[in-house]
C-alpha positions as MATLAB code, in Angstrom:
seq = 'MKRYGLGVVLLGLFLVLVGCGSSLSKMDDGTKKAVSTVMDFKNKYHKKNNEKRKNYEFDSGYLPTDLSEKDVLQVYLMKAKQEENNVYYIRYNETEFSDPNLKKKMKDHIRGSAATSNGTEFEPISEKEFKQAIEQDSVDKIFEAKE';
ca = [
       8.287  -32.096  -44.674;
       7.895  -33.281  -41.130;
      11.232  -31.686  -40.152;
      10.141  -28.325  -41.246;
       6.868  -28.719  -39.486;
       8.449  -29.740  -36.277;
      10.884  -26.786  -36.665;
       8.111  -24.310  -37.237;
       6.299  -25.706  -34.116;
       9.423  -25.475  -31.834;
      10.285  -22.051  -33.064;
       6.568  -20.955  -32.436;
       6.647  -22.542  -28.938;
       9.973  -20.838  -28.160;
       8.580  -17.408  -29.221;
       5.525  -17.870  -27.116;
       7.659  -18.869  -24.024;
      10.043  -15.988  -24.471;
       7.118  -13.597  -24.992;
       5.440  -14.941  -21.663;
       8.526  -14.799  -19.885;
       9.374  -11.120  -20.659;
       5.860   -9.901  -19.793;
       6.892   -9.591  -16.162;
      10.032   -7.561  -16.718;
       8.279   -4.634  -18.483;
       6.166   -2.005  -16.686;
       3.177   -0.470  -18.174;
       2.379    3.280  -17.835;
       0.302    2.978  -14.528;
       3.152    1.009  -12.983;
       5.700    3.541  -14.118;
       3.693    6.234  -12.585;
       3.360    4.514   -9.184;
       7.085    3.600   -9.291;
       8.102    7.061  -10.132;
       5.678    8.516   -7.321;
       7.718    6.257   -4.837;
      11.062    6.850   -6.011;
      10.621   10.604   -6.392;
       9.195   10.854   -2.790;
      12.047    8.683   -1.345;
      14.752   10.769   -3.357;
      13.586   14.131   -1.945;
      13.262   12.608    1.637;
      16.730   11.030    1.477;
      18.171   14.234    0.050;
      16.903   16.193    3.016;
      17.578   13.592    5.629;
      21.242   13.237    4.275;
      21.818   16.825    4.612;
      20.747   16.719    8.373;
      23.121   13.495    8.975;
      26.033   15.396    7.856;
      25.872   17.600   10.915;
      25.621   14.561   13.406;
      28.431   14.256   15.699;
      28.239   10.366   15.321;
      28.601    8.333   12.021;
      25.133    7.365   10.582;
      24.117    5.823    7.224;
      23.214    7.898    4.108;
      20.673    6.631    1.631;
      20.638    7.037   -2.284;
      19.184   10.152   -3.722;
      19.001    8.709   -7.252;
      16.366    5.684   -6.867;
      14.638    4.883  -10.159;
      12.969    1.902  -11.926;
      16.356    0.263  -11.951;
      16.073   -0.345   -8.265;
      12.487   -2.105   -8.259;
      12.597   -5.716   -7.655;
       8.844   -6.624   -7.760;
       5.629   -4.858   -8.258;
       2.133   -6.307   -7.404;
      -1.266   -4.918   -8.409;
      -4.539   -4.748   -6.736;
      -7.017   -3.653   -9.348;
      -9.695   -1.167   -8.292;
     -13.105   -0.465  -10.104;
     -11.586    3.003  -11.182;
      -8.352    2.597  -12.987;
      -6.826    5.496  -11.066;
      -7.490    3.872   -7.610;
      -5.386    0.850   -8.545;
      -2.768    0.021   -5.736;
       0.611   -1.025   -6.718;
       2.833   -2.700   -3.991;
       6.399   -2.105   -4.880;
       9.520   -3.805   -3.525;
      12.808   -2.116   -4.247;
      16.491   -2.036   -3.071;
      17.918    0.864   -1.059;
      21.819    0.736   -0.610;
      22.844    2.448    2.581;
      26.287    4.401    2.385;
      28.665    5.388    5.130;
      29.757    8.710    3.810;
      27.821   11.627    2.521;
      29.312   11.401   -1.005;
      27.538    7.959   -1.192;
      30.803    6.067   -2.292;
      31.134    3.528    0.572;
      28.528    0.876    0.550;
      27.515   -0.379    4.064;
      24.427   -2.676    3.125;
      21.386   -3.164    1.160;
      17.987   -2.887    2.425;
      14.868   -4.269    0.752;
      11.981   -1.867    1.096;
       8.097   -2.020    0.403;
       5.713    0.708   -0.413;
       2.226    1.093   -1.802;
       1.301    3.673   -4.224;
      -1.909    4.595   -6.326;
      -1.740    4.483  -10.093;
      -2.797    8.208  -10.211;
       0.462    9.107   -8.457;
      -1.339   11.037   -5.677;
      -0.951    8.554   -2.785;
       2.172    6.841   -1.355;
       2.863    4.779    1.938;
       5.999    3.084    2.981;
       4.986   -0.459    4.237;
       6.757   -2.992    6.560;
       7.833   -6.343    5.270;
       4.887   -7.948    7.175;
       2.205   -5.392    5.661;
       3.951   -6.169    2.349;
       3.685   -9.972    2.547;
       0.074   -9.671    3.788;
      -0.914   -7.444    0.890;
       0.397   -9.651   -1.778;
      -1.089  -12.763   -0.464;
      -4.480  -11.379   -1.187;
      -6.432  -13.079   -3.888;
      -7.105   -9.655   -5.675;
      -3.341   -9.031   -5.990;
      -1.221  -10.034   -8.999;
       2.490   -9.904   -9.595;
       2.929   -7.737  -12.510;
       6.718   -6.950  -12.632;
       9.833   -8.801  -11.469;
      13.351   -7.452  -12.195;
      15.621   -9.680  -14.104;
      18.571  -11.127  -12.089;
];
């Protein structure tokens, strides 16, 4: 009887740990909306910028136009009194390519942005600003991509 009890306790503990571990790997609706705001803006910007770069007489890098949730590395949340004013700090990966067809990778860049949960505000931020923002007591990590 003790074996079964111990087995049940271990199984319960395992399920709790697995459940807690995966909570950072899922995005809620507010997070998805903020991420979508950033990625949509960046995709439109890159598409327009890549078109301009095709006409340059020198080689320049081209950035992806298909950024999505899969490119997000971390998301931090600063809660506001009103839900729609929550601020999400999003760290994501952008791969730079050497050709306009986005086939030849040059290097990866880690970028940071801030967006509100209502999807109306977006701002790219520097690495220094990102670090300062997430060090605040009122900011919590709510998403981290699985490696």
